[in-house]
C-alpha positions in Angstrom: 43.2 -18.9 77.1 40.1 -17.4 78.7 39.0 -14.2 77.9 36.8 -11.3 79.2 36.9 -8.7 76.1 35.2 -5.6 76.3 31.5 -5.5 75.2 32.3 -2.4 73.3 34.9 -4.5 71.6 33.8 -7.9 71.3 30.9 -7.5 68.8 33.0 -5.6 66.5 34.7 -7.7 63.5 38.1 -7.2 64.8 37.1 -8.4 68.3 35.7 -11.3 67.3 38.7 -12.2 65.4 41.0 -11.2 68.3 39.0 -13.1 70.8 39.0 -16.3 68.2 42.9 -16.3 68.1 43.5 -15.7 71.8 41.2 -18.4 72.8 43.3 -20.9 70.8 46.8 -20.0 73.0 47.4 -22.7 75.4 50.5 -20.5 76.8 53.3 -23.0 75.8 55.8 -20.6 74.9 57.0 -22.7 72.2 56.8 -19.6 70.1 59.4 -17.8 71.9 61.8 -20.3 71.3 61.6 -19.2 67.3 60.8 -15.7 67.9 64.0 -13.4 66.5 63.5 -10.5 69.0 63.0 -12.6 72.1 66.2 -14.3 71.3 67.9 -10.9 71.0 66.2 -9.0 73.9 65.2 -11.9 76.3 62.4 -9.9 77.6 59.2 -12.2 77.9 57.1 -9.0 76.4 59.3 -9.1 73.2 58.1 -12.6 72.1 54.7 -13.5 71.1 53.5 -15.0 74.1 54.2 -11.9 76.2 52.9 -9.6 73.3 49.8 -11.8 73.4 49.3 -11.2 76.9 49.6 -7.3 76.2 47.0 -7.4 73.7 44.6 -9.5 75.9 45.2 -7.1 78.8 44.5 -4.1 76.6 41.1 -5.7 75.1 39.8 -6.6 78.4 40.6 -2.9 79.8 43.1 -4.2 82.2 46.2 -2.1 80.7 47.5 -0.2 83.6 46.1 3.5 82.8 49.2 5.4 82.5 50.9 6.8 79.7 54.1 5.2 80.5 52.4 1.9 80.7 50.6 2.6 77.1 53.8 3.6 75.6 55.7 0.4 76.7 52.9 -1.6 75.5 53.1 -0.3 72.2 57.0 0.0 72.4 57.0 -3.8 72.5 54.1 -4.4 69.8 56.3 -2.2 67.4 59.3 -4.3 68.1 57.5 -7.4 66.5 59.0 -7.9 63.0 55.6 -10.0 61.9 57.7 -12.4 60.7 55.3 -15.2 61.9 58.0 -17.5 62.7 56.1 -18.2 65.9 53.2 -19.0 63.8 55.0 -21.8 61.9 55.9 -23.1 65.6 52.8 -22.9 67.3 51.1 -26.3 68.0 47.6 -24.6 68.3 47.3 -22.7 65.2 47.5 -19.4 66.8 47.2 -16.5 63.7 49.3 -14.3 65.4 49.9 -11.9 62.4 46.1 -11.0 62.2 46.1 -10.5 65.8 49.2 -8.0 66.1 47.4 -5.9 63.6 44.4 -5.8 65.8 46.8 -5.2 68.6 48.8 -2.7 67.3 45.7 -0.5 65.7 44.1 -0.7 69.1 47.4 0.4 71.5 47.8 3.6 68.8 44.5 4.6 69.9 44.6 4.0 73.3 48.2 5.5 73.7 48.9 7.6 70.4 52.1 8.1 69.1 54.5 11.0 69.4 54.6 13.6 66.9 58.0 12.5 65.1 56.9 9.0 65.2 53.4 9.6 63.6 55.1 12.2 61.1 57.7 9.1 59.8 55.1 6.7 59.3 52.6 9.0 57.8 55.4 9.9 55.3 56.2 6.2 54.6 52.5 5.3 54.0 52.7 8.2 51.6 55.8 7.9 49.7 56.5 4.2 49.5 53.4 2.7 47.9 53.5 5.3 45.1 55.6 3.8 42.4 56.2 7.2 40.5 56.8 9.2 43.4 59.1 6.6 45.0 60.9 6.2 42.1 61.6 9.9 41.4 63.1 10.0 45.0 65.2 7.2 44.2 66.6 8.8 41.0 67.0 11.9 42.6 69.0 9.9 45.5 71.1 8.4 42.9 71.9 11.2 41.4 73.0 13.5 44.3 74.2 10.0 46.3 78.0 11.5 46.5 76.6 14.3 48.4 74.3 12.5 51.1 75.6 11.5 54.5 77.3 8.4 54.0 75.1 6.2 56.5 72.0 7.4 53.7 74.0 7.1 50.9 74.5 3.5 51.8 71.1 2.8 51.2 70.6 4.1 47.8 70.9 0.9 45.3 72.7 0.9 42.2 70.0 0.9 38.9 69.6 -2.6 37.5 68.5 -2.7 34.1 65.4 -4.8 33.4 66.6 -6.2 29.9 63.8 -7.8 27.3 60.5 -8.5 28.4 59.0 -10.9 25.8 55.7 -10.2 24.0 52.6 -12.2 24.8 52.8 -15.0 22.2 51.4 -18.2 24.2 48.0 -19.8 24.8 48.7 -19.8 28.6 48.7 -16.3 30.3 49.8 -15.3 33.8 49.2 -11.8 35.5 52.4 -10.4 37.6 51.8 -7.9 40.4 54.1 -5.2 39.6 54.2 -3.9 43.3 55.4 -0.7 44.5 59.0 -0.3 45.3 60.2 -3.2 43.2 59.6 -1.7 39.8 62.2 1.1 40.8 64.8 -0.8 42.9 64.8 -4.0 41.0 62.7 -3.9 37.6 65.0 -6.8 36.3 62.8 -9.3 38.7 59.9 -9.2 36.8 61.6 -9.0 33.4 63.9 -12.1 34.2 60.2 -13.8 35.3 58.6 -13.0 31.8 61.8 -14.5 30.1 61.8 -17.7 32.1 58.1 -18.4 31.7 58.2 -17.7 28.0 60.8 -20.2 27.6 58.4 -22.6 29.6 55.5 -21.8 27.1 53.6 -19.1 29.5 53.4 -15.4 28.8 53.3 -13.0 31.7 51.2 -9.7 31.4 50.9 -6.5 33.6 47.6 -5.0 34.4 48.5 -1.3 34.4 46.3 -0.1 36.8 47.5 -2.2 39.8 50.0 -1.1 42.2 50.8 -1.7 45.9 49.1 -4.6 47.4 48.4 -2.8 50.6 50.7 -4.1 52.7 52.8 -1.2 53.9 49.7 0.6 54.9 48.0 -2.4 56.6 51.1 -2.8 58.9 51.7 1.0 59.5 48.3 1.7 61.4 46.3 2.7 58.1 43.9 -0.5 57.4 41.2 1.7 55.6 43.9 2.6 53.1 45.0 -0.7 52.8 41.4 -1.8 51.6 41.5 0.8 48.9 44.7 -0.5 47.3 43.2 -3.9 47.5 40.0 -3.0 45.7 42.3 -1.0 43.1 44.2 -4.0 42.6 40.9 -6.1 42.3 39.3 -3.8 39.9 42.7 -4.1 37.6 42.8 -7.6 37.5 38.9 -8.4 37.1 39.0 -8.0 33.4 41.9 -10.4 32.7 40.0 -13.1 34.4 37.5 -13.8 31.6 38.2 -15.8 28.8 37.7 -12.0 26.7 40.6 -10.7 29.0 42.7 -13.5 28.2 41.7 -15.7 30.9 44.4 -15.4 33.0 45.5 -18.6 34.6 46.9 -17.3 37.7 48.2 -13.8 39.4 51.6 -14.7 40.6 53.9 -12.5 42.9 57.8 -12.2 42.6 57.7 -10.2 46.1 56.9 -12.7 48.8 55.8 -10.0 51.0 53.2 -8.8 48.5 52.3 -12.7 47.8 51.2 -13.2 51.2 49.3 -10.1 51.3 47.1 -11.1 48.2 46.7 -14.4 49.5 44.8 -12.7 52.4 42.6 -10.4 50.5 39.6 -12.8 51.1 40.4 -12.2 54.9 40.7 -8.6 54.8 37.4 -8.1 52.2 35.6 -10.8 54.1 32.4 -8.6 55.0 32.4 -6.3 51.9 29.4 -7.1 49.9 30.7 -5.6 46.7 34.5 -7.1 46.9 34.1 -10.2 49.2 33.6 -12.9 46.6 36.1 -11.0 44.2 38.7 -11.3 46.7 38.4 -14.8 47.1 38.8 -15.6 43.8 41.7 -13.1 43.8 43.1 -14.8 46.8 42.7 -18.5 45.3 44.2 -17.2 42.3 47.5 -15.7 43.9 50.8 -17.9 43.4 54.3 -17.4 44.4 56.4 -17.8 41.2 58.1 -20.8 42.9 54.5 -22.4 42.9 54.3 -22.0 39.3 57.5 -23.1 38.2 57.8 -26.2 40.3 54.7 -27.6 38.1 56.8 -26.9 34.7 59.5 -28.6 33.0 62.1 -26.2 34.7 64.9 -28.9 34.3 65.6 -27.9 30.7 66.7 -24.2 32.4 69.8 -26.2 34.3 73.2 -24.3 33.7 76.1 -25.8 32.2 78.4 -25.3 35.3 77.1 -25.6 39.1 77.1 -22.8 41.6 77.3 -22.5 45.0 74.8 -20.3 46.3 73.3 -19.5 50.0 69.4 -19.6 49.9 67.6 -17.1 52.2 64.0 -18.0 52.5 61.6 -14.8 53.3 59.8 -14.9 56.5 56.7 -14.2 54.4 57.6 -17.1 51.8 58.2 -20.0 54.4 56.1 -18.9 57.6 53.5 -16.4 55.7 52.8 -18.5 53.0 54.1 -21.6 54.2 56.0 -22.4 51.1 58.9 -24.5 52.0 61.5 -26.8 50.5 60.1 -25.8 46.9 62.9 -23.5 45.5 65.6 -25.3 47.1 64.3 -28.3 45.1 64.0 -26.2 41.7 67.8 -24.7 42.1 69.1 -28.1 43.2 67.2 -30.0 40.3 68.9 -27.4 38.0 72.4 -28.4 39.6 72.8 -25.4 41.8 74.7 -26.1 45.0 73.0 -24.5 48.0 75.3 -24.3 51.1 73.9 -25.2 54.6 72.9 -21.8 56.3 72.3 -21.9 60.0 69.0 -20.9 61.6 67.2 -20.8 58.3 63.9 -19.7 60.1 65.2 -16.5 61.3 64.4 -13.0 59.9 66.9 -11.1 58.3 65.9 -7.6 59.9 64.2 -6.2 56.7 60.4 -7.1 57.7 59.1 -4.2 55.2 59.5 -0.8 56.9 61.0 -2.6 60.2 64.4 -1.5 59.1 63.7 2.1 59.1 61.6 2.2 62.4 63.6 0.1 64.2 67.3 0.3 62.8 69.4 -1.2 65.8 67.3 -4.4 65.9 67.1 -4.7 62.1 70.8 -4.0 61.8 71.5 -6.4 64.2 69.6 -9.2 63.0 71.0 -8.6 59.4 74.8 -8.8 60.9 73.7 -12.3 62.2 71.8 -13.5 59.2 74.8 -12.3 56.9 77.0 -14.5 59.0 75.2 -17.5 58.6 74.5 -17.2 55.0 78.5 -16.5 54.0 79.7 -19.2 56.7 80.2 -21.7 53.8 81.7 -19.4 51.2 78.7 -19.2 48.5 79.3 -17.0 45.2 76.1 -15.1 45.9 73.0 -14.8 48.1 69.6 -15.7 46.6 66.4 -14.7 48.0 62.6 -14.1 46.9 61.5 -10.9 48.2 62.8 -7.4 47.2 62.9 -5.8 51.0 65.3 -8.8 52.3 67.2 -8.7 48.6 68.4 -4.8 49.3 68.4 -5.0 53.1 71.0 -7.8 52.8 73.0 -6.1 49.7 73.6 -3.1 52.1 75.3 -5.2 54.5 76.9 -7.5 51.7 80.2 -7.5 49.5 78.6 -10.7 47.6 75.7 -10.3 45.2 72.4 -10.5 46.3 69.5 -11.4 44.2 66.4 -13.0 43.4 66.5 -16.6 43.0 64.8 -16.3 39.2 68.0 -14.7 37.9 69.8 -18.2 38.3 67.2 -19.7 35.8 67.1 -16.8 33.5 71.1 -17.2 33.1 70.9 -20.6 32.7 68.3 -21.2 30.5 
């Protein structure tokens, strides 16, 4: 794709990244075939190819200089889930996710948002990344749930007790990212991970000062805030990387949405003179929990009796981190029966804050996903991301849990 990016943008860091990505696109349209929003809406501008053209026009200064045109462009960009299914499909290696972040930010600057939308996004950026604040809000929600409107009350999840977390007693140590909302919504996930790893001879430890990975701010138009979260986590983890600090062998994530973000710290901080090299090491050390367990003797955790489960691979795992087939192999090797699920590559509609900002599309995608997940009568649904877990559970009578619980129960 030929580009004529405005000189004011071409020489910026974002402009250089965007131009390189745009030039890789060959207009083939394979991406539209696997795009959830294009399948639902059938609009070229609600598929990756159309959005790429809109971003190109924006960066070339060719977008019609009218408020209505600008608002429509931002609307089409906002409807993107950032599931990155298109990246898996693309034969030319177009890094669409990076381009969309750049395009959205430029569109916001070009058009602006109305007060209600801006306020909601600011509140989400303020509330979600701060674990203590989110936990307080969730506790109040659970307390007054009977008094809340039915639509809101349905989103308030039941408490999930964490259970025991084994003390660090092994020679092998791994750090875990606690994250922002997961410790409040489902503290049992990391505790179960600690118990599973303990049985495999690995101790799981937490850096107390680490927190949100930065993804919420990054995808809600606050990249500078996201960088601060990244730097805070690097500062929190860095002492643990030396032998004196325990010499951890990896930084593990149990939420694939956080994992894909941490693995991209090196990209986001590549020009930072203080954090650039550190970020590269952190990204290289980051592993999804499936990548860790796959290299261990996990067969010892096989259950006495097989259970039928439906596996939902989060987009951030299969498309973002390019991890496919790993969890499936672990579970089947341990005796679990994975029922066939149609359209596994499609998003469930959670997509971070998408379920709040685009509720109609999100709920339609969830209905489609749950129909496919439950078609072959599983006893439970398992996934690998807290957002997918809570979103699917809201619409399902079947239990929805992180797949690590299957190994925790069976071992």
